[in-house]
C-alpha positions in Angstrom: 111.2 -39.4 3.7 111.4 -42.8 5.4 111.5 -46.5 4.4 109.1 -49.3 5.3 108.2 -50.0 8.9 109.9 -53.0 10.5 110.9 -55.0 13.5 113.8 -57.3 14.1 113.3 -60.6 15.9 116.5 -61.4 17.7 117.8 -63.5 20.6 120.6 -63.7 23.0 121.9 -66.9 21.3 121.2 -69.4 18.6 118.7 -72.1 19.6 116.3 -69.7 21.4 113.5 -70.4 19.0 113.4 -67.2 17.0 112.9 -69.0 13.6 109.7 -70.7 14.8 108.4 -67.6 16.4 109.2 -65.5 13.3 107.3 -68.0 11.1 104.3 -68.0 13.4 104.3 -64.2 13.5 104.6 -63.9 9.8 101.6 -66.1 9.1 99.6 -64.8 12.1 100.1 -61.2 11.1 99.2 -62.0 7.5 96.0 -63.8 8.7 95.1 -60.8 10.7 95.2 -58.6 7.6 98.7 -57.2 7.9 100.7 -57.0 4.7 104.0 -58.4 6.1 107.3 -59.3 4.5 110.0 -61.5 5.9 113.8 -60.9 5.8 116.8 -62.5 7.3 119.9 -60.8 8.8 123.2 -62.2 7.7 124.3 -65.0 5.3 121.6 -67.7 5.4 119.9 -69.6 2.6 117.7 -71.9 4.7 115.6 -69.6 7.0 114.5 -67.2 4.2 112.9 -70.2 2.4 110.8 -70.9 5.5 109.8 -67.2 5.6 108.7 -67.5 1.9 106.6 -70.6 2.9 105.0 -68.5 5.6 104.2 -65.4 3.5 104.2 -66.9 0.0 106.6 -64.1 -1.0 110.4 -64.0 -1.3 112.4 -63.2 1.8 115.6 -61.2 1.3 118.9 -61.4 3.2 120.2 -58.1 4.8 123.9 -58.5 5.6 125.6 -55.5 7.3 129.1 -56.9 6.8 128.9 -58.4 3.3 126.6 -55.8 1.7 127.1 -52.2 0.8 124.6 -49.9 2.8 123.0 -48.9 -0.5 122.4 -52.6 -1.3 120.7 -53.1 2.1 118.6 -50.0 1.6 117.5 -51.2 -1.9 116.6 -54.6 -0.6 114.6 -53.2 2.3 112.7 -51.0 -0.1 112.1 -54.0 -2.4 110.9 -56.2 0.5 108.7 -53.4 1.9 107.1 -52.4 -1.3 103.3 -52.5 -0.8 103.8 -54.0 2.7 102.8 -52.7 6.1 105.8 -54.1 7.8 109.1 -56.0 7.3 109.7 -58.6 10.0 113.4 -59.5 10.0 114.8 -62.6 11.7 118.2 -62.0 13.3 121.3 -64.3 13.0 122.9 -66.1 16.0 122.9 -63.8 19.1 122.0 -60.2 18.7 125.7 -59.0 19.1 127.4 -61.9 17.4 129.3 -60.7 14.3 132.5 -61.0 12.3 134.7 -60.4 15.3 136.9 -57.6 13.9 139.6 -56.1 16.1 137.8 -53.7 18.5 134.4 -54.6 16.9 133.4 -58.2 17.8 129.8 -57.3 16.8 130.7 -56.0 13.3 128.1 -57.3 10.8 125.8 -58.5 13.6 122.0 -58.2 13.9 122.7 -55.3 16.2 124.5 -53.5 13.3 121.5 -54.0 11.1 119.2 -52.6 13.8 121.5 -49.6 14.2 121.7 -49.1 10.4 117.9 -49.4 9.8 116.6 -47.9 13.0 114.2 -50.9 13.4 113.5 -51.9 17.0 114.5 -55.3 18.3 112.2 -57.8 19.9 114.3 -60.2 22.0 113.2 -63.8 22.1 114.5 -65.3 25.4 114.6 -69.0 26.0 113.2 -69.0 29.6 113.2 -72.8 30.0 115.9 -72.8 32.6 115.5 -69.3 34.0 113.2 -67.4 36.3 113.9 -63.8 37.5 117.3 -63.9 35.9 115.7 -63.1 32.5 115.3 -59.5 33.6 119.1 -59.0 34.1 119.6 -60.6 30.7 117.1 -58.4 29.0 118.4 -55.3 30.7 122.0 -56.1 29.8 121.1 -56.6 26.1 119.0 -53.4 26.1 121.8 -51.3 27.5 124.7 -52.8 25.7 124.6 -50.4 22.7 123.0 -47.0 22.7 122.3 -47.1 19.0 120.2 -50.3 19.3 116.7 -50.2 20.7 115.5 -53.4 22.4 111.8 -52.5 22.6 110.2 -55.7 23.7 110.7 -59.3 24.7 109.0 -62.6 24.0 109.6 -65.4 26.5 109.9 -68.8 24.9 109.5 -72.3 26.3 107.7 -71.1 29.4 106.7 -74.0 31.8 103.5 -72.7 33.4 101.4 -69.7 34.2 103.3 -69.3 37.5 106.6 -69.3 35.6 105.3 -66.6 33.3 104.2 -64.5 36.2 107.7 -64.6 37.8 109.2 -63.5 34.4 106.7 -60.6 34.1 107.2 -59.5 37.7 111.0 -59.5 37.3 110.8 -57.4 34.1 108.4 -54.9 35.6 110.8 -54.4 38.5 114.1 -54.3 36.6 113.3 -52.8 33.1 109.7 -51.6 32.9 110.6 -49.7 29.7 110.8 -53.0 27.8 107.4 -54.3 26.7 106.7 -57.9 27.6 104.8 -59.0 24.5 104.0 -62.6 25.6 105.1 -66.0 26.8 105.1 -69.0 24.5 104.6 -72.3 26.3 107.0 -75.2 26.1 105.7 -77.5 23.4 107.5 -80.3 21.6 105.4 -79.6 18.5 107.0 -76.2 18.2 110.3 -77.6 16.8 111.7 -78.1 13.3 114.1 -80.9 12.3 117.7 -80.1 11.8 120.8 -81.4 10.0 124.3 -80.1 9.3 124.2 -76.4 8.1 120.9 -75.8 9.8 117.3 -76.8 9.5 116.1 -79.4 7.1 115.2 -77.3 4.0 111.6 -76.0 3.8 111.1 -77.7 0.4 111.8 -81.1 2.0 109.2 -80.9 4.7 105.8 -82.1 3.5 103.9 -80.9 6.6 105.5 -77.5 6.8 102.4 -75.5 6.0 100.4 -77.3 8.8 103.3 -76.6 11.1 103.3 -72.9 10.3 99.5 -72.8 10.7 99.8 -74.5 14.1 102.3 -71.9 15.3 100.3 -69.1 13.8 97.2 -70.4 15.6 99.0 -70.5 19.0 100.9 -67.2 18.9 98.0 -64.8 18.9 96.8 -66.5 22.1 100.0 -65.8 23.9 101.5 -62.8 22.2 100.0 -59.3 22.0 100.1 -58.8 18.2 98.7 -55.2 18.4 101.4 -54.2 20.9 104.0 -55.8 18.7 102.8 -53.9 15.6 102.8 -50.7 17.6 106.5 -51.1 18.3 107.5 -51.1 14.6 109.4 -48.1 13.3 110.1 -46.8 9.7 113.4 -47.6 8.3 115.8 -44.6 8.3 118.1 -46.1 5.7 117.3 -45.0 2.1 119.0 -46.0 -1.1 121.0 -43.1 -2.6 120.8 -44.3 -6.2 124.4 -43.3 -6.7 125.9 -46.8 -6.5 125.5 -49.4 -9.3 122.5 -51.4 -8.3 123.4 -55.0 -9.0 125.1 -57.0 -6.2 126.8 -59.2 -8.8 126.4 -58.7 -12.6 124.8 -61.6 -14.5 127.3 -64.0 -15.9 125.5 -64.1 -19.3 122.5 -62.9 -21.2 120.7 -66.3 -20.9 121.5 -67.9 -17.6 120.5 -71.5 -16.8 120.2 -72.1 -13.0 120.2 -75.4 -11.2 117.3 -75.5 -8.7 116.2 -78.5 -6.5 117.0 -80.0 -3.1 120.7 -80.4 -4.1 121.1 -76.9 -5.4 118.9 -74.6 -3.3 121.3 -72.0 -2.0 120.7 -69.1 -4.4 119.8 -65.7 -3.0 116.5 -64.4 -4.4 117.9 -60.9 -4.5 120.8 -62.0 -6.7 118.4 -63.6 -9.2 116.2 -60.6 -9.1 119.2 -58.4 -9.9 120.1 -60.6 -12.9 116.5 -60.4 -14.1 116.4 -56.6 -13.6 119.7 -56.3 -15.5 118.0 -57.9 -18.5 119.2 -61.5 -18.2 116.8 -64.3 -19.3 116.7 -66.9 -16.5 115.8 -70.5 -16.8 115.8 -73.3 -14.2 116.5 -77.0 -14.4 116.7 -79.8 -11.9 119.8 -82.0 -11.9 118.1 -84.4 -9.5 115.4 -85.0 -12.2 118.2 -85.5 -14.7 117.5 -82.3 -16.6 120.1 -80.5 -18.6 120.7 -76.7 -18.7 119.0 -74.8 -21.5 121.2 -75.6 -24.6 120.9 -72.0 -25.7 122.2 -70.6 -22.4 125.5 -68.7 -22.5 125.9 -69.2 -18.7 125.1 -71.9 -16.2 125.0 -71.3 -12.5 125.2 -74.2 -10.0 124.5 -72.7 -6.6 125.3 -74.4 -3.3 123.1 -76.9 -1.5 123.4 -80.5 -0.5 124.9 -82.5 -3.4 126.6 -84.7 -0.8 123.2 -86.1 0.2 122.3 -86.8 -3.4 125.7 -87.7 -4.8 124.6 -91.1 -6.2 121.7 -89.7 -8.0 123.8 -86.8 -9.5 126.4 -89.3 -10.6 123.9 -91.3 -12.5 122.2 -88.2 -14.1 123.8 -88.6 -17.5 121.5 -86.1 -19.3 122.5 -83.5 -16.7 126.2 -84.2 -16.8 126.3 -84.4 -20.6 124.4 -81.0 -20.8 126.9 -79.5 -18.4 129.8 -80.7 -20.4 128.2 -79.5 -23.6 127.8 -76.0 -22.2 131.4 -75.9 -21.2 132.5 -77.2 -24.7 130.6 -74.4 -26.5 132.2 -71.8 -24.2 129.3 -71.0 -22.0 130.3 -69.6 -18.6 129.8 -72.4 -16.1 130.1 -71.3 -12.4 129.6 -73.3 -9.3 129.5 -72.2 -5.6 130.2 -74.5 -2.7 128.1 -77.6 -3.5 128.0 -76.6 -7.1 131.8 -76.3 -7.1 132.0 -79.8 -5.8 129.8 -81.1 -8.6 132.0 -79.5 -11.2 135.0 -81.6 -9.9 136.1 -85.1 -10.9 134.5 -86.8 -7.9 132.8 -86.5 -4.6 133.1 -88.9 -1.6 129.9 -89.1 0.5 129.5 -89.6 4.2 129.7 -93.4 3.8 133.1 -93.2 2.0 131.6 -94.0 -1.4 133.2 -92.2 -4.3 130.8 -90.8 -7.0 131.8 -89.5 -10.4 131.0 -85.8 -10.9 131.1 -83.6 -14.1 134.9 -83.7 -14.4 135.1 -80.0 -15.6 137.6 -79.0 -12.9 140.5 -81.0 -11.5 139.0 -81.4 -8.1 138.2 -84.2 -5.7 136.2 -83.5 -2.5 135.0 -85.5 0.4 132.2 -85.3 2.9 133.5 -88.4 4.7 136.5 -86.4 5.9 134.5 -83.6 7.5 135.9 -80.3 8.7 134.0 -77.1 9.4 134.9 -74.1 7.2 132.9 -71.1 8.4 133.3 -67.3 8.1 133.0 -64.2 6.0 135.4 -63.8 3.1 136.6 -61.2 0.7 137.3 -62.6 -2.8 139.4 -60.7 -5.4 139.4 -62.1 -8.9 142.8 -63.0 -10.2 142.0 -62.8 -13.9 139.3 -61.5 -16.3 136.1 -63.7 -16.0 132.4 -63.3 -16.3 132.5 -62.2 -12.7 134.4 -59.1 -13.7 137.8 -57.9 -14.7 140.9 -59.0 -12.7 140.9 -57.2 -9.4 137.1 -57.1 -8.9 136.5 -57.7 -5.2 133.5 -59.4 -3.7 132.3 -60.1 -0.2 130.9 -63.5 0.6 130.6 -66.3 3.1 131.9 -69.8 3.5 130.0 -72.5 5.4 130.6 -76.2 4.6 132.0 -79.4 6.0 133.6 -80.8 2.8 137.3 -81.2 2.5 139.5 -81.2 -0.6 141.1 -84.5 -1.3 143.1 -83.4 -4.3 143.3 -80.5 -6.8 145.6 -80.5 -9.8 147.0 -77.6 -11.7 144.4 -75.0 -12.6 144.3 -71.2 -12.5 143.2 -70.0 -9.1 140.0 -67.9 -9.2 140.2 -65.7 -6.2 142.7 -64.3 -3.7 140.8 -64.7 -0.4 140.9 -63.2 3.0 138.7 -63.5 6.1 136.7 -60.7 7.7 139.7 -59.5 9.7 141.8 -59.2 6.5 144.0 -62.2 7.2 145.3 -63.7 3.9 143.8 -67.1 3.2 145.7 -67.6 -0.1 143.9 -68.6 -3.3 140.4 -69.9 -3.4 138.6 -71.8 -6.2 139.8 -72.5 -9.7 139.2 -71.7 -13.3 139.6 -73.9 -16.4 138.6 -72.2 -19.7 135.0 -70.9 -19.2 134.4 -73.1 -16.1 135.1 -71.8 -12.6 134.0 -72.1 -9.0 134.9 -71.9 -5.4 133.5 -72.8 -1.9 132.7 -69.1 -1.3 129.1 -67.9 -1.7 129.3 -64.4 -3.2 127.0 -61.9 -1.7 127.9 -58.4 -3.0 130.6 -56.4 -4.6 132.8 -54.6 -2.2 132.4 -50.8 -2.0 134.9 -48.9 -4.0 
């Protein structure tokens, strides 16, 4: 018995163009009659939303460091249900991971390839290279015996003559790696960026036209039949012995903030909550909507509240509804940007202070920027809706906000980084309200 067929679109480094090529392939394969699903390696909220725009189906994250193997197997099975192929976009460079002692590639795209058995298609930015690409491809292909680099796609190729040099070098140095195509250098094949990554899919009015343009070009320059032929069935199967849910729902009726300020919620997490029997409702703080007054839990995911701080501060219906939920004892939980909104105030990039919900004794600033990035383990320090004291999660932290002040409150988690270094306490809890900068991904294996 095997799982769904798949391929992994990876690259030697970030910025190689794998997101645009993945989007174009997802739409082109769908247009060609392939039932294809998208997925994303590692902790990323932004790219899966682009995949969903290309396929019009949810795209799931597959994280070898933060997720239990059984969770990954279950999500692969879910993504591949009634699909011919799962096309997974890698994260950063193929071997870039959590940098554990003796295992710098732990949790990397390469680990996902080894775990799943899916072959890797390497997207190489050839803009400033010629025959050297063959040495690069050969080195990546031979770096780990348990990872199969089956093909390459050259990106940002300058001319037919440039392409021929690349193909000749590959044929001479590593003929076992299929050259699937060469994508020309075109300024139109670029997406706008901001801090934390690409400008969100939901904020780009012309996104579908962009994807259609990429999908129209790629079949002209990439051999789609050869690419499909390289896919392999997943060898990772769910055992059914581990409890399924990544994180148990915080209530029976969960109200979830969803708009451009609160977009960072994993589809698989919400699917788990629904499967566990929770009733989910959604509301937009940016439209001054309040959470369902009957909800016994409110979830504020991360996103970009710092870009909308003024609008959130003036959203009285939203803020009053949030305070009412806390007053009636509903579990109110915020992650990263949602955590910032639960505080007393938020300072935006211009230095302007905006009043937030005031449910936690916390002041944060985006004017005083500092990068916080990395995997985290988070162990609950008291009984909460997240579980009994001592429940341990794995997650990720990625933000530029700083804490200006935090008064006395019960710490929510004892935190550590991926290497196990103690980071002290993280987050806080006041009554039924809690939150932290950590995005929770999965429960740690027992």
